[in-house]
CHARMM internal coordinates of N, CA and C (Angstrom, degrees):
IC EDIT
DIST 1 N 1 CA 1.6222
DIST 1 CA 1 C 1.4577
ANGL 1 N 1 CA 1 C 107.29
DIST 1 C 2 N 1.2708
ANGL 1 CA 1 C 2 N 116.43
DIHE 1 N 1 CA 1 C 2 N 144.14
DIST 2 N 2 CA 1.5270
ANGL 1 C 2 N 2 CA 125.78
DIHE 1 CA 1 C 2 N 2 CA 175.64
DIST 2 CA 2 C 1.5056
ANGL 2 N 2 CA 2 C 104.45
DIHE 1 C 2 N 2 CA 2 C -133.78
DIST 2 C 3 N 1.2120
ANGL 2 CA 2 C 3 N 122.32
DIHE 2 N 2 CA 2 C 3 N 127.83
DIST 3 N 3 CA 1.4267
ANGL 2 C 3 N 3 CA 128.76
DIHE 2 CA 2 C 3 N 3 CA 169.70
DIST 3 CA 3 C 1.4295
ANGL 3 N 3 CA 3 C 117.28
DIHE 2 C 3 N 3 CA 3 C -105.14
DIST 3 C 4 N 1.3475
ANGL 3 CA 3 C 4 N 115.33
DIHE 3 N 3 CA 3 C 4 N 119.54
DIST 4 N 4 CA 1.4636
ANGL 3 C 4 N 4 CA 123.32
DIHE 3 CA 3 C 4 N 4 CA -179.21
DIST 4 CA 4 C 1.4435
ANGL 4 N 4 CA 4 C 113.38
DIHE 3 C 4 N 4 CA 4 C -82.76
DIST 4 C 5 N 1.3892
ANGL 4 CA 4 C 5 N 116.09
DIHE 4 N 4 CA 4 C 5 N -174.20
DIST 5 N 5 CA 1.4075
ANGL 4 C 5 N 5 CA 119.77
DIHE 4 CA 4 C 5 N 5 CA -176.35
DIST 5 CA 5 C 1.5755
ANGL 5 N 5 CA 5 C 107.49
DIHE 4 C 5 N 5 CA 5 C -81.34
DIST 5 C 6 N 1.3416
ANGL 5 CA 5 C 6 N 117.06
DIHE 5 N 5 CA 5 C 6 N 158.80
DIST 6 N 6 CA 1.4011
ANGL 5 C 6 N 6 CA 122.41
DIHE 5 CA 5 C 6 N 6 CA 172.62
DIST 6 CA 6 C 1.5450
ANGL 6 N 6 CA 6 C 110.42
DIHE 5 C 6 N 6 CA 6 C -84.87
DIST 6 C 7 N 1.2824
ANGL 6 CA 6 C 7 N 120.35
DIHE 6 N 6 CA 6 C 7 N 131.03
DIST 7 N 7 CA 1.3449
ANGL 6 C 7 N 7 CA 127.95
DIHE 6 CA 6 C 7 N 7 CA 174.64
DIST 7 CA 7 C 1.5289
ANGL 7 N 7 CA 7 C 117.05
DIHE 6 C 7 N 7 CA 7 C -118.66
DIST 7 C 8 N 1.3177
ANGL 7 CA 7 C 8 N 119.19
DIHE 7 N 7 CA 7 C 8 N 138.92
DIST 8 N 8 CA 1.4283
ANGL 7 C 8 N 8 CA 121.15
DIHE 7 CA 7 C 8 N 8 CA -178.92
DIST 8 CA 8 C 1.4767
ANGL 8 N 8 CA 8 C 105.98
DIHE 7 C 8 N 8 CA 8 C -92.69
DIST 8 C 9 N 1.3645
ANGL 8 CA 8 C 9 N 114.97
DIHE 8 N 8 CA 8 C 9 N 112.99
DIST 9 N 9 CA 1.5203
ANGL 8 C 9 N 9 CA 121.85
DIHE 8 CA 8 C 9 N 9 CA -174.65
DIST 9 CA 9 C 1.5880
ANGL 9 N 9 CA 9 C 111.82
DIHE 8 C 9 N 9 CA 9 C -131.79
DIST 9 C 10 N 1.2711
ANGL 9 CA 9 C 10 N 114.19
DIHE 9 N 9 CA 9 C 10 N 142.59
DIST 10 N 10 CA 1.3814
ANGL 9 C 10 N 10 CA 121.84
DIHE 9 CA 9 C 10 N 10 CA 178.95
DIST 10 CA 10 C 1.6028
ANGL 10 N 10 CA 10 C 113.40
DIHE 9 C 10 N 10 CA 10 C -58.70
DIST 10 C 11 N 1.3779
ANGL 10 CA 10 C 11 N 119.62
DIHE 10 N 10 CA 10 C 11 N 129.93
DIST 11 N 11 CA 1.4465
ANGL 10 C 11 N 11 CA 124.90
DIHE 10 CA 10 C 11 N 11 CA 172.87
DIST 11 CA 11 C 1.4311
ANGL 11 N 11 CA 11 C 112.43
DIHE 10 C 11 N 11 CA 11 C -138.32
DIST 11 C 12 N 1.2230
ANGL 11 CA 11 C 12 N 116.36
DIHE 11 N 11 CA 11 C 12 N 156.02
DIST 12 N 12 CA 1.4611
ANGL 11 C 12 N 12 CA 124.23
DIHE 11 CA 11 C 12 N 12 CA 177.91
DIST 12 CA 12 C 1.5971
ANGL 12 N 12 CA 12 C 110.13
DIHE 11 C 12 N 12 CA 12 C -87.71
DIST 12 C 13 N 1.3671
ANGL 12 CA 12 C 13 N 115.86
DIHE 12 N 12 CA 12 C 13 N 131.70
DIST 13 N 13 CA 1.4182
ANGL 12 C 13 N 13 CA 117.02
DIHE 12 CA 12 C 13 N 13 CA 172.99
DIST 13 CA 13 C 1.5070
ANGL 13 N 13 CA 13 C 111.92
DIHE 12 C 13 N 13 CA 13 C -89.69
DIST 13 C 14 N 1.3900
ANGL 13 CA 13 C 14 N 117.53
DIHE 13 N 13 CA 13 C 14 N -172.24
DIST 14 N 14 CA 1.3872
ANGL 13 C 14 N 14 CA 120.15
DIHE 13 CA 13 C 14 N 14 CA -176.30
DIST 14 CA 14 C 1.4512
ANGL 14 N 14 CA 14 C 119.02
DIHE 13 C 14 N 14 CA 14 C -63.24
DIST 14 C 15 N 1.2676
ANGL 14 CA 14 C 15 N 114.18
DIHE 14 N 14 CA 14 C 15 N -15.42
DIST 15 N 15 CA 1.5968
ANGL 14 C 15 N 15 CA 120.22
DIHE 14 CA 14 C 15 N 15 CA -177.75
DIST 15 CA 15 C 1.5367
ANGL 15 N 15 CA 15 C 109.58
DIHE 14 C 15 N 15 CA 15 C -104.55
DIST 15 C 16 N 1.2914
ANGL 15 CA 15 C 16 N 121.45
DIHE 15 N 15 CA 15 C 16 N 5.02
DIST 16 N 16 CA 1.4337
ANGL 15 C 16 N 16 CA 128.45
DIHE 15 CA 15 C 16 N 16 CA 173.46
DIST 16 CA 16 C 1.4642
ANGL 16 N 16 CA 16 C 111.30
DIHE 15 C 16 N 16 CA 16 C 91.39
DIST 16 C 17 N 1.4481
ANGL 16 CA 16 C 17 N 121.47
DIHE 16 N 16 CA 16 C 17 N -2.02
DIST 17 N 17 CA 1.4585
ANGL 16 C 17 N 17 CA 123.72
DIHE 16 CA 16 C 17 N 17 CA -177.94
DIST 17 CA 17 C 1.6278
ANGL 17 N 17 CA 17 C 109.09
DIHE 16 C 17 N 17 CA 17 C -80.41
DIST 17 C 18 N 1.2883
ANGL 17 CA 17 C 18 N 113.52
DIHE 17 N 17 CA 17 C 18 N 143.07
DIST 18 N 18 CA 1.4350
ANGL 17 C 18 N 18 CA 120.37
DIHE 17 CA 17 C 18 N 18 CA 175.48
DIST 18 CA 18 C 1.4079
ANGL 18 N 18 CA 18 C 113.37
DIHE 17 C 18 N 18 CA 18 C -75.03
DIST 18 C 19 N 1.3069
ANGL 18 CA 18 C 19 N 121.05
DIHE 18 N 18 CA 18 C 19 N 129.50
DIST 19 N 19 CA 1.4377
ANGL 18 C 19 N 19 CA 128.62
DIHE 18 CA 18 C 19 N 19 CA 178.32
DIST 19 CA 19 C 1.5521
ANGL 19 N 19 CA 19 C 115.08
DIHE 18 C 19 N 19 CA 19 C -129.69
DIST 19 C 20 N 1.1792
ANGL 19 CA 19 C 20 N 118.13
DIHE 19 N 19 CA 19 C 20 N 150.11
DIST 20 N 20 CA 1.4885
ANGL 19 C 20 N 20 CA 119.10
DIHE 19 CA 19 C 20 N 20 CA 176.61
DIST 20 CA 20 C 1.4875
ANGL 20 N 20 CA 20 C 108.34
DIHE 19 C 20 N 20 CA 20 C -86.24
DIST 20 C 21 N 1.4034
ANGL 20 CA 20 C 21 N 112.22
DIHE 20 N 20 CA 20 C 21 N 125.49
DIST 21 N 21 CA 1.4861
ANGL 20 C 21 N 21 CA 121.74
DIHE 20 CA 20 C 21 N 21 CA -174.72
DIST 21 CA 21 C 1.5973
ANGL 21 N 21 CA 21 C 109.84
DIHE 20 C 21 N 21 CA 21 C -123.60
DIST 21 C 22 N 1.2017
ANGL 21 CA 21 C 22 N 124.23
DIHE 21 N 21 CA 21 C 22 N 144.29
DIST 22 N 22 CA 1.3678
ANGL 21 C 22 N 22 CA 130.74
DIHE 21 CA 21 C 22 N 22 CA 175.64
DIST 22 CA 22 C 1.6154
ANGL 22 N 22 CA 22 C 104.12
DIHE 21 C 22 N 22 CA 22 C -89.22
DIST 22 C 23 N 1.4374
ANGL 22 CA 22 C 23 N 112.70
DIHE 22 N 22 CA 22 C 23 N 117.07
DIST 23 N 23 CA 1.3714
ANGL 22 C 23 N 23 CA 124.99
DIHE 22 CA 22 C 23 N 23 CA -175.97
DIST 23 CA 23 C 1.4644
ANGL 23 N 23 CA 23 C 108.89
DIHE 22 C 23 N 23 CA 23 C -113.37
DIST 23 C 24 N 1.4301
ANGL 23 CA 23 C 24 N 115.64
DIHE 23 N 23 CA 23 C 24 N 120.85
DIST 24 N 24 CA 1.4678
ANGL 23 C 24 N 24 CA 122.65
DIHE 23 CA 23 C 24 N 24 CA -177.20
DIST 24 CA 24 C 1.5079
ANGL 24 N 24 CA 24 C 105.84
DIHE 23 C 24 N 24 CA 24 C -109.45
DIST 24 C 25 N 1.4013
ANGL 24 CA 24 C 25 N 119.06
DIHE 24 N 24 CA 24 C 25 N 126.47
DIST 25 N 25 CA 1.4539
ANGL 24 C 25 N 25 CA 126.92
DIHE 24 CA 24 C 25 N 25 CA 177.02
DIST 25 CA 25 C 1.5873
ANGL 25 N 25 CA 25 C 104.57
DIHE 24 C 25 N 25 CA 25 C -87.71
DIST 25 C 26 N 1.3568
ANGL 25 CA 25 C 26 N 113.60
DIHE 25 N 25 CA 25 C 26 N 131.11
DIST 26 N 26 CA 1.3285
ANGL 25 C 26 N 26 CA 123.63
DIHE 25 CA 25 C 26 N 26 CA 173.83
DIST 26 CA 26 C 1.5410
ANGL 26 N 26 CA 26 C 112.13
DIHE 25 C 26 N 26 CA 26 C -130.80
DIST 26 C 27 N 1.2748
ANGL 26 CA 26 C 27 N 117.74
DIHE 26 N 26 CA 26 C 27 N 134.32
DIST 27 N 27 CA 1.5530
ANGL 26 C 27 N 27 CA 118.35
DIHE 26 CA 26 C 27 N 27 CA 177.95
DIST 27 CA 27 C 1.4979
ANGL 27 N 27 CA 27 C 107.43
DIHE 26 C 27 N 27 CA 27 C -120.94
DIST 27 C 28 N 1.3361
ANGL 27 CA 27 C 28 N 112.01
DIHE 27 N 27 CA 27 C 28 N 135.70
DIST 28 N 28 CA 1.4637
ANGL 27 C 28 N 28 CA 117.92
DIHE 27 CA 27 C 28 N 28 CA 176.59
DIST 28 CA 28 C 1.5341
ANGL 28 N 28 CA 28 C 109.34
DIHE 27 C 28 N 28 CA 28 C -116.96
DIST 28 C 29 N 1.2468
ANGL 28 CA 28 C 29 N 118.28
DIHE 28 N 28 CA 28 C 29 N 141.21
DIST 29 N 29 CA 1.4531
ANGL 28 C 29 N 29 CA 122.24
DIHE 28 CA 28 C 29 N 29 CA -176.05
DIST 29 CA 29 C 1.5816
ANGL 29 N 29 CA 29 C 102.48
DIHE 28 C 29 N 29 CA 29 C -140.31
DIST 29 C 30 N 1.3689
ANGL 29 CA 29 C 30 N 113.41
DIHE 29 N 29 CA 29 C 30 N 142.46
DIST 30 N 30 CA 1.4791
ANGL 29 C 30 N 30 CA 117.33
DIHE 29 CA 29 C 30 N 30 CA -177.37
DIST 30 CA 30 C 1.6331
ANGL 30 N 30 CA 30 C 103.92
DIHE 29 C 30 N 30 CA 30 C -153.11
DIST 30 C 31 N 1.3259
ANGL 30 CA 30 C 31 N 110.63
DIHE 30 N 30 CA 30 C 31 N 152.68
DIST 31 N 31 CA 1.4932
ANGL 30 C 31 N 31 CA 114.23
DIHE 30 CA 30 C 31 N 31 CA 179.71
DIST 31 CA 31 C 1.5614
ANGL 31 N 31 CA 31 C 106.13
DIHE 30 C 31 N 31 CA 31 C -99.10
DIST 31 C 32 N 1.3782
ANGL 31 CA 31 C 32 N 113.92
DIHE 31 N 31 CA 31 C 32 N 112.49
DIST 32 N 32 CA 1.5089
ANGL 31 C 32 N 32 CA 115.27
DIHE 31 CA 31 C 32 N 32 CA -174.49
DIST 32 CA 32 C 1.5319
ANGL 32 N 32 CA 32 C 117.40
DIHE 31 C 32 N 32 CA 32 C -62.82
DIST 32 C 33 N 1.3821
ANGL 32 CA 32 C 33 N 115.77
DIHE 32 N 32 CA 32 C 33 N -4.40
DIST 33 N 33 CA 1.4468
ANGL 32 C 33 N 33 CA 114.91
DIHE 32 CA 32 C 33 N 33 CA 172.02
DIST 33 CA 33 C 1.5776
ANGL 33 N 33 CA 33 C 110.07
DIHE 32 C 33 N 33 CA 33 C -76.16
DIST 33 C 34 N 1.2875
ANGL 33 CA 33 C 34 N 118.14
DIHE 33 N 33 CA 33 C 34 N -18.10
DIST 34 N 34 CA 1.3360
ANGL 33 C 34 N 34 CA 120.31
DIHE 33 CA 33 C 34 N 34 CA 177.31
DIST 34 CA 34 C 1.5062
ANGL 34 N 34 CA 34 C 123.37
DIHE 33 C 34 N 34 CA 34 C -113.98
DIST 34 C 35 N 1.4038
ANGL 34 CA 34 C 35 N 114.77
DIHE 34 N 34 CA 34 C 35 N -24.21
DIST 35 N 35 CA 1.3348
ANGL 34 C 35 N 35 CA 120.31
DIHE 34 CA 34 C 35 N 35 CA 173.41
DIST 35 CA 35 C 1.5356
ANGL 35 N 35 CA 35 C 112.20
DIHE 34 C 35 N 35 CA 35 C -144.06
DIST 35 C 36 N 1.2751
ANGL 35 CA 35 C 36 N 119.17
DIHE 35 N 35 CA 35 C 36 N 146.52
DIST 36 N 36 CA 1.5037
ANGL 35 C 36 N 36 CA 117.80
DIHE 35 CA 35 C 36 N 36 CA -174.78
DIST 36 CA 36 C 1.5987
ANGL 36 N 36 CA 36 C 110.70
DIHE 35 C 36 N 36 CA 36 C -93.78
DIST 36 C 37 N 1.2932
ANGL 36 CA 36 C 37 N 116.80
DIHE 36 N 36 CA 36 C 37 N 162.33
DIST 37 N 37 CA 1.3958
ANGL 36 C 37 N 37 CA 119.10
DIHE 36 CA 36 C 37 N 37 CA -171.13
DIST 37 CA 37 C 1.4763
ANGL 37 N 37 CA 37 C 110.55
DIHE 36 C 37 N 37 CA 37 C -74.16
DIST 37 C 38 N 1.2575
ANGL 37 CA 37 C 38 N 124.11
DIHE 37 N 37 CA 37 C 38 N -20.68
DIST 38 N 38 CA 1.5072
ANGL 37 C 38 N 38 CA 128.85
DIHE 37 CA 37 C 38 N 38 CA 172.92
DIST 38 CA 38 C 1.6225
ANGL 38 N 38 CA 38 C 110.44
DIHE 37 C 38 N 38 CA 38 C -61.14
DIST 38 C 39 N 1.4224
ANGL 38 CA 38 C 39 N 114.33
DIHE 38 N 38 CA 38 C 39 N -44.38
DIST 39 N 39 CA 1.4572
ANGL 38 C 39 N 39 CA 118.27
DIHE 38 CA 38 C 39 N 39 CA 178.19
DIST 39 CA 39 C 1.4885
ANGL 39 N 39 CA 39 C 111.50
DIHE 38 C 39 N 39 CA 39 C -64.09
DIST 39 C 40 N 1.3871
ANGL 39 CA 39 C 40 N 118.45
DIHE 39 N 39 CA 39 C 40 N -44.82
DIST 40 N 40 CA 1.4004
ANGL 39 C 40 N 40 CA 121.91
DIHE 39 CA 39 C 40 N 40 CA -179.47
DIST 40 CA 40 C 1.6240
ANGL 40 N 40 CA 40 C 106.46
DIHE 39 C 40 N 40 CA 40 C -61.79
DIST 40 C 41 N 1.3257
ANGL 40 CA 40 C 41 N 111.44
DIHE 40 N 40 CA 40 C 41 N -44.92
DIST 41 N 41 CA 1.6300
ANGL 40 C 41 N 41 CA 113.70
DIHE 40 CA 40 C 41 N 41 CA -175.74
DIST 41 CA 41 C 1.5809
ANGL 41 N 41 CA 41 C 110.44
DIHE 40 C 41 N 41 CA 41 C -62.61
DIST 41 C 42 N 1.3188
ANGL 41 CA 41 C 42 N 114.79
DIHE 41 N 41 CA 41 C 42 N -43.07
DIST 42 N 42 CA 1.5079
ANGL 41 C 42 N 42 CA 115.59
DIHE 41 CA 41 C 42 N 42 CA 172.37
DIST 42 CA 42 C 1.4812
ANGL 42 N 42 CA 42 C 114.31
DIHE 41 C 42 N 42 CA 42 C -58.59
DIST 42 C 43 N 1.3084
ANGL 42 CA 42 C 43 N 116.81
DIHE 42 N 42 CA 42 C 43 N -45.07
DIST 43 N 43 CA 1.5576
ANGL 42 C 43 N 43 CA 118.49
DIHE 42 CA 42 C 43 N 43 CA 179.17
DIST 43 CA 43 C 1.4172
ANGL 43 N 43 CA 43 C 110.22
DIHE 42 C 43 N 43 CA 43 C -59.95
DIST 43 C 44 N 1.3206
ANGL 43 CA 43 C 44 N 114.64
DIHE 43 N 43 CA 43 C 44 N -45.86
DIST 44 N 44 CA 1.5226
ANGL 43 C 44 N 44 CA 117.19
DIHE 43 CA 43 C 44 N 44 CA -176.69
DIST 44 CA 44 C 1.4708
ANGL 44 N 44 CA 44 C 113.04
DIHE 43 C 44 N 44 CA 44 C -65.48
DIST 44 C 45 N 1.3269
ANGL 44 CA 44 C 45 N 118.61
DIHE 44 N 44 CA 44 C 45 N -35.04
DIST 45 N 45 CA 1.5809
ANGL 44 C 45 N 45 CA 122.11
DIHE 44 CA 44 C 45 N 45 CA 175.88
DIST 45 CA 45 C 1.5239
ANGL 45 N 45 CA 45 C 108.87
DIHE 44 C 45 N 45 CA 45 C -64.46
DIST 45 C 46 N 1.3641
ANGL 45 CA 45 C 46 N 117.08
DIHE 45 N 45 CA 45 C 46 N -45.97
DIST 46 N 46 CA 1.3888
ANGL 45 C 46 N 46 CA 122.02
DIHE 45 CA 45 C 46 N 46 CA -177.83
DIST 46 CA 46 C 1.5253
ANGL 46 N 46 CA 46 C 110.27
DIHE 45 C 46 N 46 CA 46 C -61.67
DIST 46 C 47 N 1.3433
ANGL 46 CA 46 C 47 N 115.80
DIHE 46 N 46 CA 46 C 47 N -41.32
DIST 47 N 47 CA 1.4685
ANGL 46 C 47 N 47 CA 122.36
DIHE 46 CA 46 C 47 N 47 CA -175.93
DIST 47 CA 47 C 1.5840
ANGL 47 N 47 CA 47 C 103.71
DIHE 46 C 47 N 47 CA 47 C -70.06
DIST 47 C 48 N 1.1825
ANGL 47 CA 47 C 48 N 119.79
DIHE 47 N 47 CA 47 C 48 N -44.96
DIST 48 N 48 CA 1.5077
ANGL 47 C 48 N 48 CA 122.53
DIHE 47 CA 47 C 48 N 48 CA 175.42
DIST 48 CA 48 C 1.4266
ANGL 48 N 48 CA 48 C 113.96
DIHE 47 C 48 N 48 CA 48 C -56.48
DIST 48 C 49 N 1.3813
ANGL 48 CA 48 C 49 N 119.47
DIHE 48 N 48 CA 48 C 49 N -45.33
DIST 49 N 49 CA 1.3097
ANGL 48 C 49 N 49 CA 119.80
DIHE 48 CA 48 C 49 N 49 CA 172.08
DIST 49 CA 49 C 1.5132
ANGL 49 N 49 CA 49 C 118.48
DIHE 48 C 49 N 49 CA 49 C -60.81
DIST 49 C 50 N 1.2761
ANGL 49 CA 49 C 50 N 118.40
DIHE 49 N 49 CA 49 C 50 N -35.46
DIST 50 N 50 CA 1.4555
ANGL 49 C 50 N 50 CA 120.60
DIHE 49 CA 49 C 50 N 50 CA 173.04
DIST 50 CA 50 C 1.4720
ANGL 50 N 50 CA 50 C 117.85
DIHE 49 C 50 N 50 CA 50 C -68.64
DIST 50 C 51 N 1.2532
ANGL 50 CA 50 C 51 N 114.46
DIHE 50 N 50 CA 50 C 51 N -32.55
DIST 51 N 51 CA 1.5036
ANGL 50 C 51 N 51 CA 122.04
DIHE 50 CA 50 C 51 N 51 CA 170.72
DIST 51 CA 51 C 1.5617
ANGL 51 N 51 CA 51 C 110.28
DIHE 50 C 51 N 51 CA 51 C -62.29
DIST 51 C 52 N 1.2323
ANGL 51 CA 51 C 52 N 115.47
DIHE 51 N 51 CA 51 C 52 N -48.85
DIST 52 N 52 CA 1.4269
ANGL 51 C 52 N 52 CA 123.61
DIHE 51 CA 51 C 52 N 52 CA -175.86
DIST 52 CA 52 C 1.5224
ANGL 52 N 52 CA 52 C 118.27
DIHE 51 C 52 N 52 CA 52 C -66.67
DIST 52 C 53 N 1.4428
ANGL 52 CA 52 C 53 N 107.70
DIHE 52 N 52 CA 52 C 53 N -36.60
DIST 53 N 53 CA 1.3993
ANGL 52 C 53 N 53 CA 116.68
DIHE 52 CA 52 C 53 N 53 CA 176.18
DIST 53 CA 53 C 1.5315
ANGL 53 N 53 CA 53 C 114.68
DIHE 52 C 53 N 53 CA 53 C -139.22
DIST 53 C 54 N 1.3375
ANGL 53 CA 53 C 54 N 115.32
DIHE 53 N 53 CA 53 C 54 N 81.51
DIST 54 N 54 CA 1.5100
ANGL 53 C 54 N 54 CA 121.02
DIHE 53 CA 53 C 54 N 54 CA -168.91
DIST 54 CA 54 C 1.5276
ANGL 54 N 54 CA 54 C 107.69
DIHE 53 C 54 N 54 CA 54 C -55.54
DIST 54 C 55 N 1.2865
ANGL 54 CA 54 C 55 N 118.60
DIHE 54 N 54 CA 54 C 55 N -35.11
DIST 55 N 55 CA 1.5683
ANGL 54 C 55 N 55 CA 113.28
DIHE 54 CA 54 C 55 N 55 CA -174.99
DIST 55 CA 55 C 1.5742
ANGL 55 N 55 CA 55 C 110.57
DIHE 54 C 55 N 55 CA 55 C -64.82
DIST 55 C 56 N 1.3119
ANGL 55 CA 55 C 56 N 118.52
DIHE 55 N 55 CA 55 C 56 N -21.12
DIST 56 N 56 CA 1.4535
ANGL 55 C 56 N 56 CA 118.75
DIHE 55 CA 55 C 56 N 56 CA 175.82
DIST 56 CA 56 C 1.5588
ANGL 56 N 56 CA 56 C 112.64
DIHE 55 C 56 N 56 CA 56 C -64.06
DIST 56 C 57 N 1.2556
ANGL 56 CA 56 C 57 N 117.04
DIHE 56 N 56 CA 56 C 57 N -29.43
DIST 57 N 57 CA 1.4460
ANGL 56 C 57 N 57 CA 125.55
DIHE 56 CA 56 C 57 N 57 CA 177.84
DIST 57 CA 57 C 1.5169
ANGL 57 N 57 CA 57 C 109.68
DIHE 56 C 57 N 57 CA 57 C -61.66
DIST 57 C 58 N 1.3718
ANGL 57 CA 57 C 58 N 114.05
DIHE 57 N 57 CA 57 C 58 N -38.85
DIST 58 N 58 CA 1.5899
ANGL 57 C 58 N 58 CA 115.71
DIHE 57 CA 57 C 58 N 58 CA -179.17
DIST 58 CA 58 C 1.5532
ANGL 58 N 58 CA 58 C 108.52
DIHE 57 C 58 N 58 CA 58 C -70.42
DIST 58 C 59 N 1.2906
ANGL 58 CA 58 C 59 N 124.39
DIHE 58 N 58 CA 58 C 59 N -25.54
DIST 59 N 59 CA 1.4852
ANGL 58 C 59 N 59 CA 124.73
DIHE 58 CA 58 C 59 N 59 CA 172.46
DIST 59 CA 59 C 1.5115
ANGL 59 N 59 CA 59 C 109.27
DIHE 58 C 59 N 59 CA 59 C -63.44
DIST 59 C 60 N 1.3029
ANGL 59 CA 59 C 60 N 117.93
DIHE 59 N 59 CA 59 C 60 N -40.67
DIST 60 N 60 CA 1.4987
ANGL 59 C 60 N 60 CA 119.12
DIHE 59 CA 59 C 60 N 60 CA -177.65
DIST 60 CA 60 C 1.5386
ANGL 60 N 60 CA 60 C 112.07
DIHE 59 C 60 N 60 CA 60 C -72.86
DIST 60 C 61 N 1.2915
ANGL 60 CA 60 C 61 N 121.05
DIHE 60 N 60 CA 60 C 61 N -20.19
DIST 61 N 61 CA 1.3966
ANGL 60 C 61 N 61 CA 122.87
DIHE 60 CA 60 C 61 N 61 CA -172.24
DIST 61 CA 61 C 1.5500
ANGL 61 N 61 CA 61 C 108.11
DIHE 60 C 61 N 61 CA 61 C -79.00
DIST 61 C 62 N 1.3508
ANGL 61 CA 61 C 62 N 120.49
DIHE 61 N 61 CA 61 C 62 N -28.27
DIST 62 N 62 CA 1.4707
ANGL 61 C 62 N 62 CA 123.13
DIHE 61 CA 61 C 62 N 62 CA -178.84
DIST 62 CA 62 C 1.4992
ANGL 62 N 62 CA 62 C 114.48
DIHE 61 C 62 N 62 CA 62 C -76.62
END
COOR INIT
IC SEED 1 N 1 CA 1 C
IC BUILD
């Protein structure tokens, strides 16, 4: 896993208005002889969900 820098970029919200958002670049790499792409994708989605809603991580700890 490689974590890039956070950049402030324009993004559209749910109403179509442009807002300034912090965008973090993350790169995942895995050797398919040891782990399949689906496993990496599921982990990436779970990690993204925890970053977007940190309180949800507490629910998984119990």
